[in-house]
C-alpha positions as CSV (number, residue, x, y, z in Angstrom):
1,X,0.9,-73.6,0.3
2,X,-0.8,-71.2,2.4
3,X,-2.4,-67.9,2.0
4,X,-0.1,-65.5,1.3
5,X,1.1,-68.1,-1.6
6,X,-2.8,-67.7,-2.5
7,X,-2.5,-63.7,-1.9
8,X,0.6,-63.6,-4.0
9,X,-0.7,-65.5,-7.0
10,X,-3.9,-63.3,-6.8
11,X,-1.6,-59.9,-6.8
12,X,0.2,-62.0,-9.8
13,X,-3.1,-61.5,-12.1
14,X,-3.7,-57.5,-10.9
15,X,0.3,-57.0,-11.9
16,X,0.1,-58.9,-15.6
17,X,-3.1,-56.9,-16.6
18,X,-1.1,-53.5,-15.1
19,X,1.6,-55.0,-17.6
20,X,-0.7,-55.8,-20.7
21,X,-2.2,-52.2,-20.6
22,X,1.3,-50.6,-20.1
23,X,2.6,-52.5,-23.3
24,X,-0.6,-51.3,-25.2
25,X,-0.4,-48.0,-24.5
26,X,3.5,-47.8,-25.6
27,X,2.3,-50.0,-28.6
28,X,-0.5,-47.3,-29.5
29,X,2.1,-44.5,-29.3
30,X,4.0,-45.9,-31.3
31,X,1.7,-46.1,-34.2
32,X,1.2,-43.5,-37.3
33,X,-1.1,-40.4,-35.9
34,X,-3.1,-41.4,-39.2
35,X,-3.5,-45.2,-38.4
36,X,-4.6,-44.7,-34.2
37,X,-8.3,-44.3,-34.9
38,X,-8.2,-48.0,-36.4
39,X,-6.0,-49.5,-33.5
40,X,-8.1,-52.2,-32.9
41,X,-7.9,-53.5,-36.1
42,X,-4.6,-54.1,-35.2
43,X,-4.5,-55.8,-32.3
44,X,-8.2,-57.9,-32.6
45,X,-6.4,-60.6,-35.1
46,X,-3.5,-61.0,-32.8
47,X,-4.9,-61.7,-29.8
48,X,-7.9,-63.1,-31.6
49,X,-10.4,-61.4,-30.4
50,X,-13.4,-58.8,-31.5
51,X,-12.5,-55.3,-33.1
52,X,-15.4,-54.6,-30.2
53,X,-13.0,-56.4,-27.4
54,X,-9.9,-54.6,-29.2
55,X,-11.4,-51.6,-29.0
56,X,-12.3,-52.2,-25.0
57,X,-8.9,-53.1,-24.3
58,X,-7.4,-50.1,-25.6
59,X,-10.1,-47.6,-23.8
60,X,-9.6,-49.0,-20.3
61,X,-5.5,-49.7,-21.2
62,X,-5.5,-45.9,-22.1
63,X,-7.6,-44.7,-18.9
64,X,-5.6,-46.9,-16.3
65,X,-2.6,-45.9,-17.1
66,X,-3.5,-42.5,-17.3
67,X,-4.4,-42.0,-13.8
68,X,-0.6,-43.3,-12.2
69,X,-2.2,-43.6,-8.3
70,X,-4.4,-46.8,-9.7
71,X,-2.1,-47.8,-12.5
72,X,0.7,-48.0,-9.7
73,X,-1.3,-49.8,-7.0
74,X,-2.1,-52.3,-9.7
75,X,1.2,-52.3,-11.3
76,X,2.7,-53.6,-7.7
77,X,-0.1,-55.8,-6.6
78,X,-1.9,-53.7,-4.3
79,X,-5.5,-53.5,-5.6
80,X,-7.1,-55.9,-8.6
81,X,-8.5,-55.0,-11.6
82,X,-12.3,-54.9,-10.4
83,X,-11.3,-52.2,-7.6
84,X,-9.1,-50.5,-10.2
85,X,-11.9,-50.2,-13.0
86,X,-14.2,-49.1,-10.2
87,X,-12.1,-46.6,-9.1
88,X,-11.4,-45.2,-12.5
89,X,-16.1,-45.1,-12.8
90,X,-16.4,-43.1,-10.1
91,X,-13.9,-40.8,-11.0
92,X,-15.1,-39.5,-14.7
93,X,-17.7,-37.1,-13.5
94,X,-15.0,-35.0,-11.7
95,X,-13.1,-32.3,-12.2
96,X,-9.5,-33.1,-12.8
97,X,-8.2,-31.5,-9.3
98,X,-11.0,-33.2,-7.6
99,X,-10.4,-36.5,-9.1
100,X,-6.6,-36.9,-8.3
101,X,-8.0,-36.0,-4.7
102,X,-10.2,-38.6,-4.6
103,X,-7.9,-41.1,-6.2
104,X,-5.2,-40.8,-3.9
105,X,-7.9,-41.5,-0.6
106,X,-9.4,-44.5,-2.7
107,X,-6.4,-46.4,-3.4
108,X,-5.0,-46.9,0.2
109,X,-9.1,-47.9,1.4
110,X,-8.9,-50.4,-1.5
111,X,-6.1,-51.7,-0.3
112,X,-7.5,-52.6,2.7
113,X,-11.5,-53.0,1.9
114,X,-13.4,-55.2,-0.1
115,X,-14.9,-53.8,-3.6
116,X,-18.1,-53.1,-2.0
117,X,-17.2,-51.4,1.0
118,X,-14.6,-49.4,-1.3
119,X,-17.2,-48.6,-3.7
120,X,-19.4,-47.6,-0.9
121,X,-16.7,-45.4,1.2
122,X,-15.9,-43.5,-2.2
123,X,-19.4,-42.5,-3.2
124,X,-19.6,-40.8,0.2
125,X,-16.5,-39.1,0.2
126,X,-17.4,-37.7,-3.5
127,X,-20.9,-36.5,-1.7
128,X,-19.0,-34.7,0.5
129,X,-17.0,-32.7,-1.8
130,X,-18.8,-32.6,-4.8
131,X,-22.2,-33.5,-4.0
132,X,-23.5,-32.3,-7.7
133,X,-21.2,-35.1,-9.2
134,X,-23.2,-38.4,-7.8
135,X,-26.5,-36.6,-9.2
136,X,-24.4,-35.8,-12.7
137,X,-23.6,-39.6,-12.6
138,X,-27.1,-41.0,-11.6
139,X,-29.0,-38.9,-14.5
140,X,-26.3,-40.6,-16.9
141,X,-26.4,-43.9,-15.7
142,X,-30.6,-43.4,-15.8
143,X,-30.8,-42.3,-19.3
144,X,-28.6,-45.4,-20.2
145,X,-31.6,-47.9,-18.5
146,X,-32.2,-51.0,-20.7
147,X,-33.6,-54.2,-20.9
148,X,-31.0,-56.8,-22.3
149,X,-31.3,-60.7,-23.3
150,X,-28.1,-62.8,-23.0
151,X,-28.3,-66.4,-24.6
152,X,-26.9,-69.3,-22.8
153,X,-26.4,-72.8,-23.7
154,X,-28.8,-75.8,-22.9
155,X,-32.1,-73.8,-24.4
156,X,-31.4,-70.7,-21.4
157,X,-31.3,-67.3,-21.3
158,X,-31.0,-64.5,-18.9
159,X,-32.9,-61.3,-18.8
160,X,-30.9,-58.3,-17.4
161,X,-33.2,-55.3,-16.6
162,X,-31.5,-51.7,-15.6
163,X,-33.3,-49.9,-13.5
164,X,-33.1,-47.2,-10.5
165,X,-31.8,-49.3,-7.2
166,X,-35.2,-48.4,-5.8
167,X,-37.1,-49.5,-8.7
168,X,-35.1,-52.7,-8.3
169,X,-35.2,-52.9,-4.8
170,X,-38.9,-52.3,-5.0
171,X,-39.6,-55.1,-7.5
172,X,-37.2,-57.8,-5.4
173,X,-39.0,-57.3,-2.6
174,X,-42.4,-57.9,-4.3
175,X,-41.2,-60.9,-6.5
176,X,-39.5,-62.5,-3.2
177,X,-42.3,-61.8,-1.0
178,X,-44.8,-63.7,-3.6
179,X,-42.0,-66.4,-4.1
180,X,-41.9,-67.0,-0.2
181,X,-45.9,-67.0,0.3
182,X,-46.1,-70.1,-2.5
183,X,-47.1,-73.5,-1.1
184,X,-43.9,-75.5,-0.4
185,X,-43.1,-77.5,-3.2
186,X,-40.4,-79.3,-5.2
187,X,-38.6,-76.0,-6.7
188,X,-35.7,-73.9,-4.4
189,X,-36.8,-70.3,-3.7
190,X,-34.7,-69.6,-6.2
191,X,-36.3,-71.1,-9.1
192,X,-39.6,-70.1,-7.2
193,X,-38.9,-65.9,-8.0
194,X,-37.6,-66.7,-10.7
195,X,-41.2,-68.6,-11.7
196,X,-43.1,-65.6,-10.2
197,X,-40.9,-62.9,-12.1
198,X,-41.7,-64.9,-15.3
199,X,-45.7,-64.8,-14.6
200,X,-45.8,-61.1,-13.6
201,X,-44.0,-60.1,-17.0
202,X,-46.3,-62.4,-19.1
203,X,-49.3,-60.4,-16.9
204,X,-50.8,-63.9,-15.6
205,X,-52.5,-64.1,-12.3
206,X,-49.7,-64.6,-9.3
207,X,-51.3,-64.9,-5.8
208,X,-49.5,-61.5,-3.9
209,X,-49.4,-62.0,-0.4
210,X,-50.7,-59.3,2.4
211,X,-48.3,-56.9,2.8
212,X,-46.7,-54.0,1.4
213,X,-43.5,-54.2,-0.5
214,X,-40.6,-52.6,1.4
215,X,-36.9,-50.7,1.2
216,X,-35.6,-49.2,4.1
217,X,-33.9,-45.9,3.3
218,X,-31.4,-44.2,6.2
219,X,-30.5,-40.2,5.5
220,X,-29.9,-37.1,7.8
221,X,-32.8,-35.3,8.6
222,X,-31.0,-32.0,7.6
223,X,-30.8,-33.9,4.0
224,X,-34.0,-35.0,4.1
225,X,-35.4,-31.3,4.7
226,X,-33.0,-30.1,1.9
227,X,-31.0,-28.3,4.7
228,X,-27.3,-30.4,3.9
229,X,-26.6,-32.9,0.4
230,X,-25.3,-35.8,2.4
231,X,-26.5,-39.1,0.7
232,X,-29.1,-41.3,1.7
233,X,-28.4,-45.5,2.8
234,X,-30.4,-47.9,0.9
235,X,-30.8,-51.1,2.9
236,X,-28.5,-53.7,0.8
237,X,-27.7,-51.2,-1.5
238,X,-25.5,-48.5,-0.3
239,X,-25.2,-44.4,-1.1
240,X,-28.1,-42.6,-2.7
241,X,-27.6,-39.1,-4.4
242,X,-29.5,-36.8,-2.0
243,X,-32.1,-35.8,-4.4
244,X,-32.5,-39.0,-5.2
245,X,-33.4,-40.1,-1.8
246,X,-35.7,-37.2,-0.7
247,X,-37.9,-38.2,-4.0
248,X,-38.4,-42.0,-2.4
249,X,-38.8,-40.9,1.5
250,X,-41.5,-38.2,0.5
251,X,-43.3,-40.9,0.1
252,X,-42.6,-43.3,3.1
253,X,-43.0,-43.9,6.4
254,X,-40.1,-42.1,8.8
255,X,-38.8,-43.4,11.8
256,X,-36.2,-41.8,13.9
257,X,-32.9,-43.2,15.3
258,X,-30.8,-41.2,17.3
259,X,-27.1,-41.1,16.5
260,X,-23.5,-40.7,18.3
261,X,-22.6,-37.1,17.9
262,X,-18.7,-38.2,17.9
263,X,-19.1,-41.4,15.3
264,X,-22.2,-41.0,14.1
265,X,-23.2,-44.5,15.0
266,X,-26.9,-45.4,15.5
267,X,-27.4,-45.6,19.4
268,X,-28.5,-48.4,21.5
269,X,-31.8,-49.7,22.5
270,X,-31.9,-52.7,24.7
271,X,-32.8,-55.7,26.7
272,X,-34.9,-59.2,26.1
273,X,-33.8,-62.8,24.3
274,X,-35.9,-62.0,21.5
275,X,-34.8,-59.3,19.6
276,X,-37.9,-56.4,19.7
277,X,-38.6,-55.3,16.3
278,X,-36.6,-51.6,16.8
279,X,-33.9,-53.7,17.9
280,X,-33.8,-55.2,14.2
281,X,-34.0,-52.2,12.6
282,X,-31.8,-50.5,15.0
283,X,-29.0,-53.3,13.8
284,X,-30.1,-53.0,10.0
285,X,-29.5,-49.5,10.7
286,X,-25.7,-49.8,12.2
287,X,-24.9,-52.6,10.3
288,X,-26.5,-53.0,6.8
289,X,-25.0,-56.3,6.2
290,X,-23.6,-59.5,7.3
291,X,-20.9,-58.7,9.3
292,X,-18.8,-61.8,8.0
293,X,-15.7,-60.7,5.9
294,X,-17.0,-59.3,2.3
295,X,-20.1,-60.7,2.5
296,X,-22.8,-58.3,1.6
297,X,-26.5,-60.1,2.4
298,X,-28.5,-57.4,3.3
299,X,-29.0,-57.3,7.4
300,X,-33.0,-58.2,7.0
301,X,-32.3,-61.4,5.3
302,X,-29.8,-62.3,8.3
303,X,-30.3,-63.6,11.4
304,X,-29.2,-61.9,14.4
305,X,-26.9,-63.7,16.4
306,X,-25.8,-63.1,19.6
307,X,-21.9,-62.9,19.4
308,X,-21.2,-64.1,23.2
309,X,-23.8,-67.0,23.9
310,X,-27.2,-66.1,25.3
311,X,-27.2,-65.7,29.2
312,X,-30.5,-64.1,30.2
313,X,-29.4,-60.4,29.8
314,X,-27.5,-60.0,27.1
315,X,-29.7,-59.7,24.3
316,X,-28.6,-56.1,23.3
317,X,-27.2,-54.3,20.3
318,X,-23.8,-54.5,21.9
319,X,-24.2,-58.2,21.6
320,X,-26.1,-58.5,18.2
321,X,-25.0,-58.7,15.0
322,X,-26.7,-60.1,12.0
323,X,-24.9,-62.8,9.7
324,X,-26.4,-64.7,6.8
325,X,-28.0,-68.0,7.8
326,X,-24.5,-69.7,5.8
327,X,-21.5,-67.4,7.9
328,X,-23.9,-67.9,10.9
329,X,-23.3,-71.5,10.4
330,X,-19.7,-71.2,9.7
331,X,-19.6,-69.5,13.3
332,X,-21.5,-72.0,15.5
333,X,-19.9,-75.5,13.9
334,X,-16.5,-74.8,12.5
335,X,-13.0,-73.4,14.3
336,X,-14.1,-69.6,13.4
337,X,-14.9,-67.6,16.2
338,X,-15.8,-64.1,16.5
339,X,-16.3,-61.3,18.6
340,X,-17.7,-57.8,19.2
341,X,-15.6,-54.8,20.3
342,X,-16.1,-51.7,22.4
343,X,-15.7,-49.7,19.1
344,X,-18.9,-51.3,17.6
345,X,-16.5,-53.6,15.4
346,X,-16.4,-56.9,14.9
347,X,-13.4,-59.0,14.6
348,X,-13.0,-62.6,13.0
349,X,-10.1,-65.3,13.6
350,X,-10.1,-68.4,11.5
351,X,-9.0,-71.6,12.3
352,X,-5.1,-70.9,11.4
353,X,-4.9,-68.1,13.7
354,X,-5.5,-64.8,11.6
355,X,-8.3,-62.3,12.6
356,X,-10.0,-59.8,10.2
357,X,-12.1,-56.9,11.0
358,X,-15.6,-55.5,10.2
359,X,-16.5,-51.8,11.0
360,X,-20.2,-50.9,11.6
361,X,-21.1,-47.8,9.0
362,X,-22.2,-44.2,10.1
363,X,-25.5,-42.9,8.6
364,X,-24.1,-39.7,9.5
365,X,-21.3,-37.4,9.3
366,X,-19.7,-37.4,12.7
367,X,-19.5,-33.9,14.4
368,X,-16.7,-31.7,13.4
369,X,-15.7,-31.3,17.1
């Protein structure tokens, strides 16, 4: 067994789901028109699922089959179910003509990138062709904000809050800062965060640390001034609609980052062993997450790794990359290796010799020349 067998088995999951979706849609087409309204009651007892689950399966299958490019890619095992459903979600607020264009762009991207990277790329692409689509989506999702409780096993429950990305980032940062400021004891940091959140919700006194709750938002100055509608990038989350980003930026502290007009990448700063605060901020702007393949740990929670070992002069933007502690250890203590390339990309080579690449993310649109 090797990686190709694992990849083929995983592709088989997507192919099976696509086959099921096609069969289900064909089954629905064969029902009497008067019975289709109650189709979930036909399949629920057959599949041993609830009618609610049956209705979800029908809606999902119908939408998937209607989008032929996504459906074909899934049926051929080129993208998985999660990416397929994410692309469909992005298409929902677009007019049909635009949806067809976006679908053909996102599927090839999804074939070679992670879920998060494709979603971020898709949101930015849709911003460019229909700036108002993102705002429509945000308003619709904002209306659906809620608090949900899920019962777990062994006397535990999970509480989930749905709110804006900005509010969630601020809330998490506050909980995280308080948890990290607590004295050392036998609790893990995750356990401390849970206890802090509980105390805050219960109105109990919590020893809040000094310092201001912070989030990092990057956006072109033309968008901040309302001259364009390019999205802002919320660190650790991704693109935000321009109007929402402007509202956040209005009350914040602004800093300037110069970008390369050809690529949109953040420009270099420079040169001592311990990275300066400016270097850390610039690297986080250029590489907002851990540079390991598929890892989305925000850069501000990562180590800054010297890809080429420190030689006295190479504490530079070109040589530093954010790596979460786990992937920093993987690079240092195992047979994995990595290199920084001249175009700003970061290449990882596995112990078996496979090479994968992560690319820096532009924070501005490249100049049209």
